C-alpha positions as CSV (number, residue, x, y, z in Angstrom):
1,I,-15.9,0.2,-59.6
2,F,-12.8,1.9,-60.8
3,S,-12.3,3.9,-57.6
4,S,-13.2,1.1,-55.3
5,T,-9.5,0.4,-54.6
6,E,-9.2,3.8,-53.0
7,L,-11.7,2.9,-50.2
8,T,-9.0,1.1,-48.3
9,Y,-5.4,2.0,-47.4
10,R,-3.2,-1.1,-47.6
11,A,0.0,-1.7,-45.7
12,P,3.1,-2.0,-47.8
13,E,4.7,-5.3,-48.4
14,G,6.8,-6.4,-45.4
15,Y,5.1,-4.0,-43.0
16,N,5.6,-4.7,-39.3
17,K,3.9,-2.4,-37.0
18,E,6.2,-3.0,-34.0
19,E,9.3,-2.6,-36.1
20,A,8.0,0.8,-37.6
21,K,7.2,1.9,-34.0
22,K,10.6,1.0,-32.8
23,I,12.3,3.0,-35.6
24,L,10.2,6.1,-34.9
25,N,10.9,5.8,-31.2
26,K,14.5,6.7,-31.9
27,Y,13.2,10.2,-32.6
28,T,11.7,12.8,-30.2
29,Y,8.8,15.2,-30.5
30,D,10.0,18.8,-30.0
31,N,7.9,21.9,-29.2
32,I,8.5,25.2,-31.0
33,P,10.1,27.7,-28.6
34,K,7.6,30.4,-27.7
35,D,10.0,33.2,-28.7
36,K,10.5,31.6,-32.1
37,K,6.9,31.1,-33.2
38,V,6.1,32.7,-36.5
39,N,3.0,32.7,-38.7
40,I,3.3,30.3,-41.6
41,I,1.2,30.8,-44.8
42,S,1.4,28.2,-47.5
43,I,-0.2,28.7,-50.9
44,M,-0.5,26.1,-53.6
45,L,-1.1,27.7,-57.0
46,E,-3.3,26.0,-59.6
47,A,-1.4,24.8,-62.7
48,Y,1.5,27.2,-62.0
49,N,4.9,27.0,-63.7
50,D,7.5,29.4,-64.8
51,F,7.8,29.0,-68.5
52,S,10.4,31.7,-68.9
53,K,13.0,29.1,-68.0
54,F,12.5,27.5,-71.4
55,E,14.9,29.0,-73.9
56,S,12.8,27.9,-76.8
57,I,10.1,30.5,-75.9
58,E,10.3,34.2,-75.8
59,I,7.9,35.5,-73.2
60,D,7.1,39.2,-72.4
61,N,9.2,40.0,-69.3
62,E,6.2,41.5,-67.6
63,V,4.5,38.1,-67.2
64,Y,7.1,36.7,-64.7
65,K,8.9,39.9,-63.6
66,K,7.1,40.1,-60.2
67,L,7.7,36.5,-59.5
68,H,11.4,36.9,-60.2
69,D,11.6,40.0,-58.0
70,I,10.1,38.0,-55.1
71,E,12.5,35.1,-55.8
72,K,15.5,37.4,-55.4
73,E,14.2,38.1,-51.8
74,S,13.5,34.5,-51.0
75,I,14.8,30.9,-51.0
76,N,13.7,29.4,-54.3
77,G,14.0,26.0,-55.8
78,S,12.0,23.3,-57.6
79,I,9.7,20.6,-56.4
80,I,9.2,17.3,-58.3
81,V,5.5,16.4,-58.2
82,D,3.9,13.1,-59.2
83,I,1.1,14.5,-61.4
84,F,0.5,16.3,-64.6
85,G,-2.4,18.5,-65.7
86,G,-4.7,17.3,-62.9
87,G,-4.9,15.5,-59.5
88,T,-4.3,18.6,-57.5
89,V,-5.2,16.9,-54.2
90,I,-2.2,14.6,-54.4
91,T,0.3,17.5,-54.4
92,E,-1.8,19.2,-51.8
93,R,-1.8,16.3,-49.3
94,N,1.8,15.3,-50.0
95,Y,2.7,18.8,-48.7
96,I,0.4,19.0,-45.7
97,T,1.2,15.5,-44.4
98,G,4.7,14.7,-45.7
99,Y,3.3,11.3,-46.8
100,K,4.3,9.9,-50.1
101,D,1.7,7.2,-50.0
102,L,-1.6,8.9,-49.0
103,P,-4.2,7.3,-46.7
104,T,-8.0,7.9,-47.3
105,F,-8.4,10.7,-44.8
106,R,-11.8,9.3,-43.9
107,K,-10.8,9.4,-40.2
108,K,-8.6,11.5,-38.1
109,T,-5.1,11.4,-39.7
110,Y,-2.0,13.1,-38.4
111,S,-0.5,15.9,-40.5
112,Y,1.7,18.9,-40.1
113,A,-1.5,20.9,-39.6
114,S,-2.0,18.7,-36.5
115,Y,1.5,19.5,-35.3
116,F,0.9,23.2,-35.5
117,K,-2.4,22.9,-33.8
118,E,-0.7,21.1,-30.9
119,Q,1.7,24.0,-30.8
120,G,-1.1,26.5,-30.2
121,Y,-1.6,27.7,-33.7
122,V,-4.9,28.4,-35.3
123,T,-5.0,26.2,-38.4
124,E,-7.0,27.2,-41.4
125,A,-7.4,25.8,-44.9
126,M,-9.0,27.7,-47.8
127,H,-10.0,26.7,-51.4
128,P,-12.6,28.8,-53.3
129,I,-14.4,25.9,-54.9
130,Y,-16.8,23.3,-53.7
131,G,-15.8,21.7,-50.4
132,S,-17.1,18.2,-51.5
133,F,-14.4,18.0,-54.2
134,Y,-11.9,15.3,-53.1
135,N,-13.9,15.1,-49.9
136,R,-11.9,18.2,-48.6
137,N,-14.7,19.3,-46.3
138,T,-14.1,16.3,-44.1
139,A,-10.5,15.4,-45.0
140,N,-9.1,18.8,-44.1
141,I,-10.8,18.7,-40.7
142,N,-9.5,15.1,-40.2
143,M,-6.0,16.4,-40.9
144,G,-6.1,18.9,-38.1
145,F,-7.4,22.1,-39.5
146,D,-9.7,24.2,-37.2
147,N,-11.5,25.6,-40.2
148,Y,-11.8,24.8,-43.9
149,W,-13.3,27.7,-45.9
150,N,-14.7,26.9,-49.3
151,Y,-17.2,28.0,-51.8
152,E,-20.3,26.8,-49.9
153,N,-19.4,28.0,-46.4
154,K,-17.7,31.3,-47.2
155,F,-16.8,32.4,-50.8
156,S,-20.3,32.0,-52.4
157,E,-21.5,34.8,-50.1
158,I,-18.9,37.1,-51.8
159,T,-19.5,36.3,-55.4
160,P,-21.4,33.7,-57.4
161,S,-18.2,32.9,-59.4
162,F,-15.0,31.4,-58.0
163,I,-12.8,34.3,-56.6
164,T,-9.5,35.1,-58.1
165,D,-6.1,34.9,-56.4
166,Y,-6.1,38.7,-56.0
167,Y,-9.1,38.5,-53.7
168,L,-8.4,35.1,-52.1
169,F,-5.2,36.4,-50.7
170,D,-7.1,39.2,-49.0
171,Y,-9.0,36.6,-46.9
172,I,-5.7,35.0,-45.9
173,I,-4.6,38.4,-44.6
174,E,-7.9,38.7,-42.8
175,G,-7.4,35.4,-41.0
176,L,-3.8,36.3,-40.2
177,E,-4.8,39.7,-38.6
178,T,-7.8,38.3,-36.8
179,F,-5.9,35.6,-34.9
180,N,-2.7,37.5,-34.4
181,K,-4.8,40.2,-32.6
182,N,-5.9,37.5,-30.2
183,N,-2.3,36.6,-29.6
184,K,-2.6,33.3,-31.6
185,P,0.0,32.3,-34.2
186,Y,-1.5,31.4,-37.5
187,F,-1.0,28.5,-39.9
188,N,-2.8,28.8,-43.2
189,F,-2.8,26.4,-46.2
190,S,-4.7,27.8,-49.2
191,V,-5.2,26.2,-52.6
192,T,-6.1,28.5,-55.5
193,Y,-8.5,27.9,-58.4
194,Q,-7.5,30.6,-60.8
195,N,-5.6,29.3,-63.8
196,H,-7.5,26.0,-63.8
197,G,-7.9,24.6,-67.3
198,P,-9.1,24.2,-69.9
199,Y,-7.8,27.3,-71.6
200,S,-9.8,28.8,-74.5
201,V,-8.4,28.8,-78.0
202,E,-10.5,31.8,-79.0
203,P,-8.5,34.7,-80.4
204,T,-6.9,37.0,-77.8
205,S,-6.4,40.8,-77.8
206,Y,-3.1,40.4,-75.9
207,N,0.1,38.6,-76.9
208,Y,2.7,37.6,-74.4
209,I,4.9,35.5,-76.7
210,K,6.9,36.0,-79.8
211,D,5.2,34.1,-82.6
212,K,7.6,31.6,-84.1
213,G,5.1,30.1,-86.5
214,Y,2.8,28.6,-83.8
215,S,-0.7,27.4,-84.8
216,S,-3.4,29.9,-83.8
217,N,-4.9,27.4,-81.3
218,A,-1.6,26.9,-79.6
219,K,-0.8,30.6,-79.5
220,N,-4.2,31.5,-78.2
221,M,-4.3,28.8,-75.5
222,F,-0.9,29.6,-74.2
223,N,-1.6,33.4,-74.2
224,R,-4.7,32.8,-72.2
225,Y,-2.7,30.7,-69.7
226,L,0.0,33.3,-69.4
227,D,-2.6,36.0,-68.8
228,G,-3.9,34.2,-65.8
229,I,-0.3,33.6,-64.5
230,K,0.5,37.3,-64.9
231,S,-2.6,38.1,-62.7
232,T,-1.4,35.6,-60.1
233,N,2.0,37.2,-60.0
234,D,0.4,40.6,-59.5
235,A,-1.5,39.1,-56.6
236,L,1.7,37.6,-55.1
237,E,3.4,40.9,-55.3
238,K,0.5,42.6,-53.5
239,L,0.6,39.9,-50.7
240,V,4.4,40.1,-50.3
241,N,4.3,43.9,-50.1
242,Y,1.7,43.6,-47.4
243,L,3.7,41.0,-45.4
244,K,7.0,42.8,-45.8
245,D,6.4,45.2,-42.9
246,Y,3.6,43.3,-41.1
247,E,4.3,43.6,-37.4
248,E,4.2,39.9,-36.7
249,P,6.9,37.5,-37.9
250,T,5.5,35.6,-40.9
251,I,6.7,33.1,-43.5
252,L,5.1,32.6,-46.9
253,V,5.6,29.3,-48.8
254,V,4.4,29.3,-52.4
255,F,4.4,26.5,-54.9
256,G,2.5,25.1,-57.9
257,D,0.5,21.8,-58.0
258,H,1.4,20.6,-61.5
259,N,2.0,21.7,-65.0
260,P,-1.0,22.9,-67.0
261,Y,-2.7,20.6,-69.5
262,L,-2.1,22.2,-72.9
263,G,-4.0,20.1,-75.4
264,E,-4.1,16.5,-76.6
265,E,-0.8,14.8,-76.9
266,D,0.9,17.9,-75.5
267,Y,0.6,19.6,-78.8
268,V,1.1,23.1,-77.4
269,Y,4.2,22.0,-75.5
270,N,5.5,20.4,-78.7
271,E,5.0,23.6,-80.7
272,L,6.7,25.6,-77.9
273,G,9.7,23.3,-78.3
274,I,9.4,21.7,-74.8
275,D,10.3,18.0,-74.6
276,M,7.7,16.2,-72.5
277,S,8.6,12.7,-73.5
278,I,10.0,11.7,-70.1
279,N,12.7,9.6,-71.8
280,S,15.6,11.7,-70.3
281,I,16.3,13.5,-67.1
282,E,15.7,16.9,-68.8
283,S,12.3,15.9,-70.2
284,F,11.4,14.3,-66.8
285,E,12.0,17.6,-65.1
286,N,10.1,19.4,-67.9
287,Y,7.2,17.2,-67.1
288,Y,7.2,17.2,-63.3
289,S,9.3,20.2,-62.1
290,I,7.4,23.1,-60.5
291,P,8.9,26.2,-58.7
292,Y,8.6,27.1,-55.1
293,F,9.8,29.9,-52.9
294,I,10.0,30.6,-49.2
295,Y,9.7,34.2,-48.2
296,G,10.3,35.6,-44.7
297,N,9.1,39.1,-43.7
298,N,11.3,41.6,-41.8
299,E,10.1,40.4,-38.4
300,A,10.6,36.8,-39.2
301,K,14.2,37.5,-40.3
302,K,14.8,39.2,-36.9
303,V,13.1,36.5,-34.8
304,L,14.7,33.6,-36.6
305,D,18.0,35.3,-37.5
306,K,17.8,34.2,-41.1
307,D,18.0,36.2,-44.3
308,F,15.6,34.0,-46.3
309,K,17.7,34.3,-49.5
310,G,19.4,31.7,-51.7
311,E,18.9,28.7,-53.9
312,G,16.8,26.0,-52.5
313,N,17.1,22.3,-53.2
314,T,15.3,20.3,-55.9
315,I,13.1,17.9,-53.8
316,S,10.0,15.8,-53.9
317,L,7.0,17.8,-52.8
318,N,6.5,15.6,-49.7
319,F,9.9,17.0,-48.4
320,L,8.9,20.7,-48.8
321,M,7.8,21.1,-45.2
322,N,11.2,19.6,-44.2
323,E,12.9,22.2,-46.3
324,V,10.9,25.0,-44.6
325,L,11.1,23.8,-41.0
326,D,14.8,22.7,-41.2
327,Y,15.7,26.1,-42.5
328,I,14.1,27.9,-39.6
329,N,15.4,25.4,-37.0
330,Y,12.0,24.0,-36.0
331,K,12.9,20.4,-34.9
332,G,9.3,19.2,-35.4
333,N,7.8,15.8,-34.7
334,E,9.2,12.3,-35.0
335,Y,8.1,11.9,-38.5
336,L,9.7,15.2,-39.7
337,K,13.0,14.2,-38.1
338,Y,12.9,10.7,-39.7
339,T,12.1,12.1,-43.2
340,S,14.7,14.9,-42.8
341,N,17.3,12.1,-42.3
342,L,16.0,10.2,-45.3
343,K,16.1,13.4,-47.4
344,E,19.9,13.7,-46.8
345,H,20.2,10.6,-49.0
346,I,17.1,10.6,-51.2
347,D,15.4,13.9,-51.8
348,V,13.4,13.0,-55.0
349,I,11.1,9.9,-55.0
350,N,9.2,9.4,-58.2
351,D,7.9,6.3,-60.0
352,I,10.5,7.0,-62.8
353,Y,13.5,8.6,-61.1
354,Y,15.0,9.0,-57.7
355,K,17.5,11.6,-56.8
356,E,20.1,9.9,-54.6
357,D,23.1,11.7,-53.1
358,N,22.3,14.6,-55.5
359,Q,22.3,12.4,-58.6
360,Y,19.3,11.2,-60.6
361,T,19.0,7.5,-61.0
362,L,16.3,5.3,-62.5
363,K,14.0,3.9,-59.8
364,S,14.9,0.4,-61.0
365,E,18.6,1.1,-60.4
366,S,18.3,2.6,-56.9
367,K,21.0,1.7,-54.4
368,Y,18.6,2.7,-51.5
369,T,15.8,0.2,-52.1
370,D,15.9,-0.8,-48.4
371,K,15.6,2.8,-47.3
372,I,12.6,3.3,-49.5
373,K,10.9,0.2,-48.3
374,E,11.5,1.3,-44.7
375,F,10.1,4.8,-45.5
376,Q,6.9,3.2,-47.0
377,C,6.4,1.4,-43.7
378,I,7.1,4.4,-41.6
379,N,4.7,6.4,-43.8
380,Y,2.0,3.8,-43.3
381,Y,2.5,3.5,-39.6
382,Y,2.5,7.3,-38.9
383,A,-0.6,7.8,-41.1
384,T,-2.6,5.1,-39.4
385,S,-1.3,4.9,-35.8
386,K,-0.4,8.4,-34.6
387,N,-3.9,9.3,-33.4
388,M,-4.6,6.0,-31.9
389,N,-2.6,6.6,-28.7
390,D,-0.1,4.0,-30.0
């Protein structure tokens, strides 16, 4: 009964199909030039955040050192997500579709995976848990992925447990090499499972934080979380080192899905001195802000004539693909062009705050209400009409 409202995808108030179509017809669909095609690997990390940014915590440098080294060789910034502690699939599908309001994905639904498939890419999704979770085994195919590899159809043959990031990334490399050898560009979107909560409060033999009088449960839980994050950063270093001199031009996009759940009423966050009240811009970002980086290997730098270094924008997750493709001068489809124009005025859209013209404002005080309403209609139109020959 509770989830019955999710069975349908309702048009926003004031939606007019012909008007939405007319607006999108102002934009063109562009192909990717053959001599500029690069592999694109996107990885969404489970419950991943960089806690070294909080001055109230003293964390062993080794936990995040490898991430920070990669960031120095990348474009890096922050995404604002819409979830906390769970709901991974929302962040996942915001990225792969660019939609803020998500359809049901029970039928063929256009996404950026669809666009790359049209451009001759092999498109693969990977997630080392059960394919039935969030209906991924059908939704991912409906979004345009050629293959969706999950626990049942691939990873259970490797190990009875869910594989770690260190080994999952090896299978991304395997797909990359396999299809590149057949002269096919590769688009991969993988979602990790390592670092999924809950995190044990049992005593640990390792200590990554300076004890400032924390309770034993808080200290142990956070240490166990950081241990998983350190392992993820080790795996990222291994992947980046492999890609650096890989013979085909390749881009790596990495981001987290949400903050970790650290106990009832955020008690671990409270003990760590992190304000999660969401009653200020700072606490809003504490709650919803997650890092991302965009790395280009040596061949990608040559082909695209880009250095892939610098500070990225703080954006809503649904604009992250715009950030990637705009940087590498891929013009993309009509929807990407429309949302890139919108992003110039409003690049964070959340139920609490918008970021308009680079300034946060409460949603209720937005000066771009009409633009948001139009975006909702374009979102709905493209999600429901693109694959209907309309």
